[in-house]
N, C-alpha and C positions, 0 to 999 in steps of 0.2 A: 258304438259300444259305450255304455254309460258307467259300468262298474270298473273297479280297479283290478288289474291282473294280479292274481295271487300265486298261481302255480303255472309255470311255462312248460309246454311240451314241444314236440317236434311239429306236429300237425294241428294241435289244438292248444288253447290256454284255458285255465280255469280262473274265473273272475268272480267278484262279489255280485250277488243278485240285488238289483235295485228296484225301486218302485216302478220304474219305466218298463220293467220286464213282466209285469203282471198279466198283460194281455197274452203274451207268448205262453206263459205258464198256464193260464186258464184254457187257452186253445189247445195246448198240448195234452192236458189231463182229460179233456173231453174228446180227443181224437180216438176213434174206435180202435185203431191198431195199438196205440200207446196204452189206452185204458185197459185193454184185454191183458196185456203183459203185466200191468200193475194190479190186475184184478179189482180195479175200481169200478163200481157199478152205478154210482149216483152222479147226476150232472153237477157241475160246479159253475156257479155264476161269478161275476166279478166281485161282488160283496164277499162271497165265501173265499175267493182266492186272496182278496185283500186281508181277510182274517187269518188265513194260512201264512201269508207273508209276515203279518205283524206278530202272530203268536208262535210260529214255528221257525221260519227262516230268519227272522230278526232276533230270535232268542239266542243267547250266547252259550247255550249248553251243547249244541251240535254244530257241525260244519255243513253249510249248503252253498254250493258254488254253481255258477253258470258255466256250461261247456260252450266254448266259442271257437269258431273257425273263421279266420279272416275277418274278425270283428263282428261276425254274425252269431247270435246265440242259437245253438242247435240242440241244447238239452240241459239237463241238470244232474248233478251228482251230489250225494249227501253221505256224510259219515256221522252216524248217530251212536252215541255212547249207550251201551246196555246198562241200565240202572241197576239190574239185579246181579251183575257180575263185575269183578274188578278188572280194569284195563282191557275191556272187550268192547268193540264197536262193530256196527253193521253198515255196509255200503248199500245205498239205494241209487239207482241210476235210470234215466230214460233219455233217449235220443229221438229227435223228430224223425218221422218215417222217411222223409226225403234224404236223410243222411245215414240210414241203416246200411250196414255191409261195407263200410269204409275204414273200420278199425278205430273209429273215434271213441266208442264205448270202452274198448280195451285200453286205449291210451289214457282216458279219463280215470278208469278204475286203477290203472297202474300208478298214475300221479297221486291219487287220493290215498292209495294203500301205502305208498312210500312216505307220504306226509304223515299218515297215521302212526306208522312205526317210528320214523326218525324224529318227528317233532312233537307228537302228542304222547309218545311213550306207551302205545297200546301193546299188549302182549298177543292178542288174538283179534283178527278181523274176519268177519263172516259176511256172507251174502246169501240170498235166497233166489230160487228160480222155480217156476212151475214147469211141469213136464212138457208143455206145449211151447215153451220159450227156449228153443234150442240156441238162439243167438246169445242169450244171457249165459246159458250153460257153457258155451264155447269160451266166453270171456273169462270165466272163473277157471276153467281148466287150462286155458292158454297161460294164465298168470301163475299157475302152480297151486291154486286152491284145491284142497281135497274135498271130494264129496263125502260129507260126514254123516249124512242121514237122509232119510226119506220120510216125508210127512204124508201119510196115506190119506187120500181124499181130502186134502187140506183146503183146496180152492174150488169154488163153484164157477163154472164157465160154460156158456152155451148150453145150459140145461143139464149139466152133469158135473159131478165132483171129479176133480183130477188131483194127482199127486204133486207134491212140491219137494224140492231138494234143498238141503242146507249145505253150503260150501264154507270152508274155513281155511285159514292159513295162520301159522304161528310166526312170531317175530323172527325167531332163528331160522325158520324155513325160507323166509323172504330173502 
């Protein structure tokens, strides 16, 4: 494990993402199962991943952390400030398919949500999930996020348009 542990959980820790993690990130975003849940459609090579690391992950305007179990990186969680709204952020998360179904995504989302409210002073935190991603929907519902809206035919997947959902939770509801 190369990065510094930033948030500690029971089964996982969230640590800084370092340059040594680029291969894992590149391989993850290209994995068909992960890619479909992120609705990413274009391949990403190492040069593009390095650009993402330098321009997005290393930028100080948002929080991007590696999800680690027993010192092994298993995913990424982000908390990105919504520039159009005051004290609002959105969570983004992906877990390597080998680690799906173990509750790690829920724990990572809980840790980053608590951090967002208690240390970054957000008033509202939101997340999105498309209708085919029941695992993501379960995370938000389990953590008390409310389904606030439906984005009709928002995403294009497997030759068809599918709906997306917006989930949100307010600081005093947390």
